N, C-alpha and C positions, 0 to 999 in steps of 0.2 A: 304600787308604792306610788302614793302622790308626789306633784313636784313640790321641790323646795319651796316654789314663787307660790303654791297653791294658798289662799288665803279665807280664811271662815268669817262668816258673814252673819248667819243667824243659826238656829235649830228652833223644833218648833216639837210640843209635847203633845197626845193626845189628849190630857189632862186640861192641854189651855196653859201649861206654864211656856212661854218660850225665852228663848238667851237671843242678844243680839252682840256683837263685837264692843269689849270693854264689860260688860255685865258681869257678875261673880259665876263660877260653875254650878251646872247645874246639879243637882245632888239626886239621885235615884237609890230604893233603897234596896238594903241586898238580893231581898228577892224578886224585887222588879224582872220583867223581860223586856227585853227593849226590840223593836221590829225596827228592819230598814230593809229598803231592797238596795241590794250587792252592800250587806252591813260589812264588808271588809274597808268598800273606802268610807264608810261613817266610822268605821274603830280608826281608822288612819288619824282620820283629820281632828275627834275628840283628843286620842293621845298626842296630837299636836299643838291641841290646846293647853296638854298637861291636866286634861282630865282624869279621874280615877275611875274606871267603868267596870272594872272586871272584869271576871274570865268571857272566855266567847261564847261557852256553853248558855248564858244568859242571851243569846242576841237567837233572832227568829229571823232568817232572809229571804225576802217575798220574791228575789232574780232566784232561788236557789229550790224554793218552792214552784215558782214557776213551770222551770225547767224541769225539777221533778215529777210534774203535771204533764208532759210534752207540751206545754204551752212557750211561748214567743218569754228569751230571758230580759228582753230593754220594757221599763216600765212604760216605756208610750206602746209599743207593740202588747206588752201583757193586759194592761188596761182595756186597753180594745178588743182582744179574746176572751176574758174573761166578761 
């Protein structure tokens, strides 16, 4: 759970789209796969913004993938590991 005081400032997408506070929500195609490190945090942030992002199964969590590969779960440590 994210703290109520957490503020969303920006989001970037690999296809070059960029969102900053005050912009209209990013739209994702229904079959688009979303990838994030610690995806549950990203999902909560998007939900806090009121974005409709769909079901959890469309997400790929690189933190979980790292742990599955017996690598560190933190982004910094996983990047150094791989």
